[in-house]
Structure formats: structure tokens, C-alpha cells
C-alpha positions as CSV (number, residue, x, y, z in Angstrom):
1,M,0.0,0.0,0.0
2,P,1.6,3.4,-1.0
3,I,2.2,6.0,1.6
4,V,0.6,9.3,0.7
5,G,1.5,12.8,2.0
6,M,4.8,11.9,3.7
7,A,8.0,13.8,3.2
8,L,11.5,13.4,4.6
9,I,13.3,16.5,5.6
10,Q,17.0,16.1,6.4
11,I,18.5,18.8,8.5
12,S,22.2,19.0,8.9
13,N,24.4,21.6,10.6
14,Q,21.3,23.8,11.3
15,S,19.7,24.8,14.5
16,T,16.0,23.9,14.7
17,K,15.5,26.7,17.2
18,N,15.0,29.3,14.4
19,L,12.3,27.2,12.6
20,G,9.4,28.2,14.9
21,K,8.2,27.3,18.4
22,K,8.1,23.5,18.9
23,S,5.8,21.8,21.4
24,T,6.6,18.1,22.3
25,I,3.6,15.8,21.9
26,R,5.2,12.5,22.9
27,F,8.4,10.4,22.8
28,T,8.5,7.1,20.9
29,Q,10.9,5.0,18.9
30,S,11.6,5.0,15.2
31,I,14.3,3.9,12.8
32,C,17.1,5.6,10.9
33,P,16.1,5.9,7.3
34,D,19.7,5.1,6.2
35,C,20.6,2.1,8.4
36,N,17.3,1.0,10.0
37,M,18.8,1.3,13.6
38,I,16.1,1.6,16.2
39,L,16.3,5.2,17.7
40,D,14.6,7.2,20.4
41,A,12.4,9.8,18.7
42,E,10.4,12.9,19.6
43,V,7.1,13.7,18.0
44,F,6.3,17.4,18.2
45,E,4.1,20.2,16.8
46,R,5.5,23.2,15.0
47,D,3.7,25.6,12.7
48,N,0.5,23.5,12.9
49,K,2.2,20.4,11.6
50,V,3.4,17.3,13.4
51,F,7.1,16.3,13.0
52,M,9.3,13.4,14.2
53,S,12.9,14.0,15.1
54,K,15.6,11.4,15.8
55,V,19.4,11.3,16.0
56,C,21.4,8.4,14.6
57,P,24.9,8.1,16.0
58,T,26.2,7.2,12.5
59,H,24.0,9.4,10.2
60,G,23.1,12.4,12.4
61,E,19.8,14.1,12.9
62,C,16.7,13.4,10.8
63,E,13.5,15.4,11.0
64,E,10.5,14.3,9.0
65,L,7.0,15.5,8.5
66,Y,4.8,13.0,10.5
67,F,1.3,14.5,9.9
68,G,0.4,17.5,7.7
69,S,-2.1,19.1,10.1
70,Y,-1.9,19.2,13.9
71,E,-5.7,19.8,14.1
72,L,-6.4,16.6,12.2
73,Y,-3.7,14.7,14.2
74,K,-5.5,15.5,17.4
75,K,-8.8,14.0,16.3
């Protein structure tokens, strides 16, 4: 089944502090998109969208769009 509406945003050598206020929703586990290592991850809301952020010791930080609308995510 195809995944629709997902996007991967790689952030490297940038501070996420200047991208807008972030509000943590929950913590979970996810996998590195490069090596499939299981990682701790943070799910958070920023700019009315839901993102997931994780840090792989080998490949660095990865932030991805998890849900396109925070309002719909809450339902």
C-alpha cells in the first residue's frame, strides 16, 4: 500500500531553534532511514504540523513530517 503525504526533511548543521516554536507531543521509537537502527524519537508540533525528530549516531539528525495538520492529528 503506498504512503501518501509523507516527506523526509534532512536537517544537517542547522539549529532547529529558528524554525518556529516547537511543542513536544510524545516520545517514541523510530528507525534511521539510512541504516534502520532503532532510535529514540520525539514527536512534536511546529507551525500547525506534526514532525518526528531522531538522531542516529552514524547518520546524524533526521527530522520528518509525520502529519500535515496538527488539528487533524488531534482527532
